[in-house]
C-alpha positions in Angstrom: 32.2 24.4 -14.9 33.1 27.3 -17.2 29.8 27.0 -19.0 27.8 27.1 -15.8 29.0 30.6 -15.2 28.1 32.0 -18.6 24.9 34.1 -18.5 22.4 34.1 -21.4 23.6 36.6 -23.9 23.3 37.7 -27.5 27.0 37.5 -28.6 29.9 35.8 -26.8 33.6 35.7 -27.6 35.7 32.8 -26.5 39.3 34.2 -26.3 41.9 31.5 -26.7 39.2 29.0 -27.8 41.7 26.2 -28.7 39.5 23.4 -30.1 36.3 25.4 -29.4 34.8 22.7 -27.1 33.3 25.3 -24.8 32.0 27.4 -27.7 30.3 24.4 -29.2 28.8 23.3 -25.9 27.3 26.8 -25.3 26.0 26.9 -28.9 24.2 23.5 -28.4 22.8 24.7 -25.1 21.6 28.0 -26.8 23.3 30.1 -24.1 24.3 32.7 -26.8 22.8 33.5 -30.1 26.2 34.0 -31.7 29.7 32.9 -30.6 33.1 34.1 -31.8 35.7 31.4 -31.2 39.0 33.3 -31.3 42.6 32.1 -31.1 46.0 33.6 -31.8 47.2 30.4 -33.5 46.1 29.2 -36.9 46.6 25.5 -36.1 44.1 25.3 -33.1 41.7 27.5 -35.0 41.7 25.1 -37.9 40.9 22.3 -35.6 38.3 24.4 -33.9 36.5 24.9 -37.2 36.6 21.2 -38.0 35.0 20.5 -34.6 32.4 23.2 -35.1 31.5 21.7 -38.6 31.4 18.2 -37.1 28.7 19.3 -34.6 26.8 21.3 -37.3 27.3 24.5 -35.3 28.7 26.7 -38.2 25.6 28.9 -38.2 26.1 29.8 -34.6 29.9 29.7 -34.1 32.4 31.5 -36.2 36.2 31.3 -35.9 38.4 34.4 -35.9 42.2 34.7 -35.8 42.8 37.2 -33.1 45.5 38.2 -30.5 43.2 38.6 -27.5 40.5 41.1 -28.3 42.4 42.6 -31.3 39.8 41.4 -33.9 36.8 41.9 -31.7 34.9 45.1 -32.5 34.0 47.6 -29.7 30.7 46.5 -28.2 30.5 43.4 -30.4 30.4 40.8 -27.6 28.2 41.0 -24.5 30.2 38.3 -22.7 33.9 37.1 -23.0 35.4 33.8 -21.9 39.1 33.7 -21.2 40.1 30.3 -20.0 43.0 27.9 -19.6 45.7 30.6 -19.2 47.8 32.0 -16.4 46.4 34.9 -14.3 49.0 37.3 -15.6 48.1 36.6 -19.2 44.4 37.0 -18.6 45.0 40.3 -16.9 47.1 41.5 -19.9 44.3 40.5 -22.3 41.7 42.3 -20.2 43.7 45.5 -20.7 42.3 45.7 -24.2 38.8 44.3 -23.7 36.1 45.7 -26.0 33.2 46.8 -23.8 31.9 43.4 -22.7 29.4 43.2 -19.8 30.3 39.8 -18.5 33.7 38.1 -18.1 34.1 34.4 -17.4 37.7 33.7 -16.4 39.5 30.5 -15.6 43.1 30.9 -14.6 45.6 28.0 -14.3 48.1 29.9 -12.2 48.6 33.3 -10.5 45.1 33.3 -8.8 46.1 36.1 -6.5 47.5 38.2 -9.4 44.3 38.0 -11.4 41.9 38.7 -8.5 44.0 41.5 -7.4 43.9 43.0 -10.9 40.1 42.7 -11.0 39.5 44.4 -7.7 41.9 47.3 -8.6 40.5 47.8 -12.1 36.8 48.2 -11.4 35.7 44.6 -11.8 33.4 42.8 -9.3 33.6 39.0 -8.8 29.9 37.9 -8.9 30.3 34.1 -8.8 32.9 31.4 -8.5 33.0 27.7 -9.1 35.4 24.8 -8.5 35.8 21.4 -10.1 38.0 18.4 -10.1 39.5 16.6 -13.2 41.6 13.6 -12.4 44.1 14.7 -9.7 43.8 18.4 -10.6 41.4 21.0 -9.3 40.4 24.2 -11.0 38.3 27.3 -10.3 36.6 29.8 -12.6 34.8 33.1 -11.9 32.2 35.5 -13.4 33.1 39.2 -13.2 31.2 42.3 -14.1 32.1 46.0 -14.2 31.8 47.8 -10.8 33.5 48.9 -7.6 35.0 45.9 -5.9 35.4 45.5 -2.1 39.0 45.2 -1.0 40.1 41.5 -0.8 42.3 39.8 1.7 45.3 37.7 0.6 43.4 34.5 1.2 40.4 35.8 -0.7 42.6 36.6 -3.6 44.1 33.1 -3.6 41.0 30.9 -2.9 38.2 33.3 -4.0 35.8 35.5 -2.0 32.7 33.8 -3.3 34.0 30.3 -2.7 35.0 31.2 0.9 31.6 32.8 1.5 29.5 29.9 0.1 31.7 26.8 0.7 30.3 24.8 -2.2 30.9 21.1 -2.7 34.6 20.5 -3.2 35.5 23.7 -1.4 37.4 22.0 1.4 39.0 19.6 -1.0 40.2 22.6 -3.0 41.6 24.3 0.1 43.5 21.1 0.9 44.8 21.0 -2.7 46.1 24.6 -2.4 47.5 23.8 1.1 49.5 20.9 -0.5 50.9 23.4 -3.0 52.0 25.8 -0.2 53.6 23.0 1.8 55.5 21.8 -1.3 56.8 25.4 -1.9 57.8 25.8 1.8 59.7 22.4 1.7 61.7 23.6 -1.4 62.5 26.9 0.3 64.2 25.2 3.2 64.4 26.4 6.8 66.0 29.8 6.1 63.5 32.5 7.1 62.8 35.2 4.5 60.1 37.7 3.7 58.7 35.4 1.0 58.7 32.5 3.4 56.8 34.5 6.0 54.2 35.3 3.4 53.8 31.6 2.6 53.7 30.7 6.3 50.9 33.2 6.9 49.0 31.9 3.9 49.3 28.4 5.2 47.8 29.5 8.5 44.9 31.1 6.7 44.3 27.9 4.7 44.3 25.9 7.9 41.8 28.3 9.4 39.5 27.7 6.5 39.7 24.0 7.0 38.6 24.3 10.6 35.2 25.2 9.2 34.8 21.7 7.8 34.6 20.1 11.2 32.0 22.7 12.3 
């Protein structure tokens, strides 16, 4: 899913590469001429290099010990991947980005926080994708620099491009997020609060999205 959003580019940096599986896949598919597989921890980076070597991709993928973009030079990478992290962490990393043109982002949590950050910091969400792995569902997005339209709360949570295009798995994903909301509301109990009102309103918006499935 992540790889499907990456545009053809000269140099790409994979921030928080972990075992470098995405970097290796993109190198094999010749999506980028050069890939920097960066991670803040030495252990994962060592394993990343072993994997890169095992697939004979050492001429295309280099490893780099880096806290976010710290060891990426200004303008060095055309595209950045930041995946497998919380939305807040991704937003913090983007504060120090180094002049990339494309950003492929995959958040594990805080979907609203990240999309809100993007639309208030001159990023435009160009594409979004959704996938299922086991009993989990994930989304990723491609963003570029530009003036973003204002997003509603449900667009920030589910994704404006997903809502507009309703791709395969869209309604499954909405149900998945609705289950999360119902679980939260159940834990909150019956006492009404401002936070509960927000979740109740969001639940209604999710249910409205699901009405489109029957049509």
